[in-house]
N, C-alpha and C positions, 0 to 999 in steps of 0.2 A: 307269410306276407306281412304280418305285423312287425316282425323283426326287420324285414327289408325296409319298411316305411320308416322305422326308427333310425336305421342306419343312414337312409337318404336324408332324413331331417337333421341328423347330426352333421352330415357332410355339408349340407346347405348352411347350417349355422356356422360351421368352421370357415366356409367360403366367405360368408358375410363378415365374420370377425377379421379374417385376413385382409379383406377388401377395405374395411373401415380403418384397420390398423395401418395399412399402406397409405391411405389418404391422410391419416393423422400424422404419419411420419413425414409425408411430403409437404405438409403445411409449414410455412415459415413461422418461427417464433421469434419475435423481436422484443428484447429485454431493455427496458429503460429505467435508469436510476436517477432520482432527483429528490428534492426535499418537499415535494408538494403533498404533504399530509393535509388532512381535512382542516387543521387549524391554521394552515398557511394562507396568507392573503391571496396568493396566486391560484389556490386550489380550484375555485369555480371555473376559471379560464382554461386550466389544463384538463379538468374533468370533461368539460365540453369538447375540447380538442381531441381528447382520447376517444370519445364517443363518435366524433366525426370520422376519425381515422379508421375505426373498426367498421364503420358503415361503408366507407369508400374502398377499403381494402379487406374484404371478407376472407381472402385467402391468407391473411397474415394474423397470427395470434399475437396481439399486443399484450405483453406482460409488464405492466407498470408497477415499479417497486418504490413507493415513497418511503423515505428514511428520515428520521428525526434529525433536525439541523445539527444538534450537538454531536451526534454519532456519525454523521455522513462522511466527513473527511477521513476519519479513521477507517471506516468500512471500505471506502474507495481505495485508500492507500493499501490496505491489506489485499484487496482483490487484484490490484495492479501488480503487487509483488508476487502473487501466486499465479499470474497469467490467467485469471478467472474473471475477466472484465465483462460488463454488460455491453450490449451492442451500442447503446447511447448512454452517455453519462453527463452530468452537470458539474460545472465548477464555477468559481468566481473569476475565472480568467487570470491574467497576469502571471505572477511567479508560480502560483499553485498549478496552473495548467501547463506552464512551460516545463516544469519538472517532468511531467509525463511525456511531453513532446520530445524532450532531450533523450528520454529513455525509449523512444520509438514506440510508444503506446497509443499514439493518437493518429487517426487518419487525416491526411492533408485534403482539405475541402476545396482548395484553390481552383483546381481545374473543373470542378463541378458547379462553381458559382457562375451561372450565366449573367449577362448584363442585367436582365430583368430581375433576377433573384438578388443580385448584389445591390441593386437600387432600392430594395426593400429596407435596407438598413441605413441608419444615419451614419455617415462616414466616421465621425469621432468615436462612435460606439464600438467600431470593429477593432480598434487598436489593442485591447486587452486580450484578444483572441488571435492576434497576428504576431508571428515571430519570423524575423528574417524575410519579410515580404510574403510569407505564406500564411493562409488562414486555417486555423485549427479549431476555433470555437466561434459560435454565432451568438450574439447578444439578443436576448428575447424579452426580458420582463419589465424593467423599470428604470427610471431616471431619478436620481437624487443628487442634487448639486448644491454647493455652498454659494449663497447669494448675499449681497449687502442690502439688507432690509432697512428702510428708514421711515420715520414718521413724516408724512407729507404735510400735516398741519403745522408741525414745528418748523420744518424747513420754510414753509410759506411765512410763518410769523416772523422769522429772523432774516428773511430775504435770501435764503440759501438755495442753491441748485445742487442736485446730486453730483458728487465728485467724479470726474473722469480720469484724473491723474492723482498720484500720491501727494503732490504738492497741494492740489485743491482739497484733498482729504484733510491734510494738516490745517489748511485755512478754515475749512468748515468746522473742524473739531475745536479750533481755538475760539471761534465765534460762539459756539454752543457752551463751551467752558466758561466764557466771560458772562454768559447769561444764566449761570447756575445749573446748566444741564450737563450731565455726564454724556460725553459723545457716544460711547459704546456700552451697551448692556453686555456683560460677560460674566459667566460663573465658571471659574477655571479650576475648581477642585477636581473636576473630572478629566482635566488635561487635554483631552481630544478637542475641546472647544477652543482653547488657545492655539492649538496646532493649526487650525484653519488659517489664521493670520500668517503664520510662518510659511505654510505651504504656498499660499498665494504670493507672498513676497518672493520666495525662491523662484516660482514660475515666472513672475513678471520680470525679475532681474535676469535670470539665467536662461529662461526658455524651458519648454517641456522636456528637453533631453537631459536636464541637469541631474535629476535624481537617477535616471537610468544609467548615466555615465558613472555615477558614484557606485551604483550597484554592480555594474559589469566590470568595474575597476579600471575603466579607461579614464575615469576621473576620481575625485575623492570627496568625502563629506566635509572636508575643510577647505574646499575650493571657494573662491571669492563670493559666488552668489549666496552660499549658506551663511557666510560671515556677514555680508551686507544685509541679508534678510534679518538676522539677529540685531544688527545695529539699528535698522529702521523700526523694528518692533520696540526696542528700548527707547527710541526717540519718542514714540507714542506714549510709552509708560511715563517718561520724564515730563511730558506735556499734560499728564493727568487725564488721559483719554479713557481710562478704565475705572471701574468702581473701586473704592477703598477696600482692601482685604480681598482682592479679586480671586486669589488662589484658595480662599476659604469658602467661597460661595459655591453652591451646589446646583448644577444644571438640572439634575434629576428632580429636584423639588421646585424648579421654576424660579429660582432667585434672580436669574437674569431677566426673564420675561416680566417679572413683577415690576422691574424698573421701567420697562416700556409702557406697561399698563398704567402705571402711576404717574406718567408724564415726567419721569426723572431721567430718562435716557432717550436718545433720538435715533440711534443706529444699532444694528444687530447683525453680525455675521453668522449666518446659520443656514442649515440645509433646507431644501425646498419642502421638507416635511413640516416646516413651521406653519404652513397653511392649514394643515389638518389639526395641528395642536391648537392654534388660535381659535379655530371653529369650535373646539370643545371647551376651551378655557374662557375666551373673551371674544365672541364673534363680532361684537360691535366695533372692536378696534381694527378689524381687518379693512374697513372702509378708509381708515387713516394711514394704511401701510402701502408701500410700493417697494420696488427693489431695482438695483442696478448690479452689474457685474463688478467685481473688485477692480479698482482703478489701475491704470498703467503706471509704470515707474519710468521716469525720464531716462533715456539711454539704455533701457532694459531690452533684452532680446525676446521677451515673451509677448505673444499676441494678446492684447487686452480683452479679446473675445473668448479666450480660453477659460476653462472652468476647472474647479476642483470638486471631486465627488465620484459618483459611479454612474456610468452611462451604459446601461445594459443589465447591470446587476448580476444576473445569472447567465452563464454561457453554456451552450450545449454542443457536445462533440461526439464523434463516432470513434469507437475503438478500432485501432489498427487491425486487431484480430477478428473483428466481426465478419461473419460469413454472409451477412445479409445487408450489405452496404446499400443496395438499391432501395430496399424497404426503409432503411435508416434515413436515407436522403429524402425519401418521400415524407417521412415523419417530420424532419427538420423543415421542409418546405411548408408543411401544413401549419406547424406552430409558429411560423413567421409570416403567415398570410394576413390579408385584410380582416378576415373574420376574427382571427386571434387578436389582432390589434383592438378591435371593438370590445372583445370579451375582457381584455386586460384593463381597458379604460373603465369598464363597468366595475372591475374589482378595485378601482381607485389608483391605478397605475398611470405612469406616463411612459408608454412603451418606446423603445429606441427604434421604432419602425416608422419609416417616412409616411407622412400623411395621417398619422394617428392623432395629430393635434385637432383635426376637424371633428373628432368624436368627443372631445373634452368640453364640457359645458362651462366649467369654472374659468372665467377670463384670466385669473392670475395664473392658474396651472397651464392654460393655453400659452401664455407668454413664456413661462418656464420651458415648456416643450419646444417652442420656436427658437428660443435662445440656445438651448442645448443642442438642437439639430443644426444650428449654424456654426457651432464651435468647431474649430479645427482639432482641438485636443481637450480631453477631460482627464486631468491628473487624478488617478485613483488615490483615495485617502492613504496617507503614509502608513497608518496602522494596519492596512491591508496589503500595501505594497512591500513593506519591509519584512525581513525575517523577524521572528518573535524577539530574539535577543536585541536586535537593533530598534525594534518598535518601542520597547520599554525605555531605552536610553533616549530616544527621540522625545518621547512624551515627558520624561523627567527633566531633560535639559531645557526643553521649550517652556515648561512651567517655571523653571528656575529663571529664565530670561525675564519673566513678568515681575518677579520680586527682586531682580537684579542681584541674586545670590551667585550668579555666574556671568562671565563676560561672553559676548558672541564668539570670540576666538576660543575660549575654553570649551564652550558647548560644541563647537564644530570639531575641535581636536578630540574631544571625548567620543563623539560619534565615529570619527575616523579610526581611532584606536580600537574601538569595539569592532568595526568593520574589518580591520586588518586581522584581528584575532579570529573573527568568525570565518572569513574567506581564506585565511592563511596567506594573505598578501595585501 
């Protein structure tokens, strides 16, 4: 009898084991890769979103794999090459995502985007995840755009109004110069700082498609807008609009901002992160600051409301090989909902999600969000848009334009020669 009871007990245990194993096997496992480690600014928002997802979808095992930023691109590239991709992965959009799209590694989200879901995203933010009219990546996290900051008190003192055109910019700069004020605070040892001027001028002259045409080889890096941008930049140099020794001044040590704080410069072309920097360094000066977008160029094809920067920052996509696309779509919908927008604002972000501006308390950041959401185009920073080989040439030649050690034509031709070598045409 005892032996029979033991056998029955073993059989029941085996039955339970098989039952629970079957349930475990039936449960969906959704794997998500991103850079949301605990040290990441976005971590609290995504941690809360992951908790919500697990509560809403208990039948899905969410396996979130945060990877350090420096290692992320390499790990993703390796996984893609080995056909061992996660269900959902993050990129920075643009060329990095397109490479995987071209290799048929990314699920096309276009037909799944209902009107209501599509309306959640600011239109200009969608571009870096859209190729040939199809949507492969959704922008989620943050907005950081380059803006023309200016000292309101100085402009009032000299009877100036914020420039709306490049001609007005030149006139404003000359008045400031005549009164002993350096028009622009700039530290260009770092190169990317001076690149902002060049990027905006190219956009205002040639329009937002200029860079893309040069990259897809339907145009060239020595087309007229690139040359004219260099000419206008050197016009500003000749008028003395920048600090002496500008290419030796270091942005990382705040040598540009020091000129603003000391009343020695009146304007500053810099990213919207400037708000946070000022609050740490010199909060009192923020009451004297305001901003406008970079002015229009007469006869130019670029919309003066367009911006340079990143609108969306991190883009989320679904692997073409994922066997759990419904669960993956539910995850993307959750991390782009109104609750996520609120959580991102709490984390200090300006989400590219419509309506998020109402959750932002800081009036300056509210204005940034509203301007960004109205923009028809946001040109991604060249050092993120260009292949590495071209990025370095762009930064070096643009810096050389500031000290006039190269002509605009020479700079453009050098970029084009490098492009032909890189692309093979």
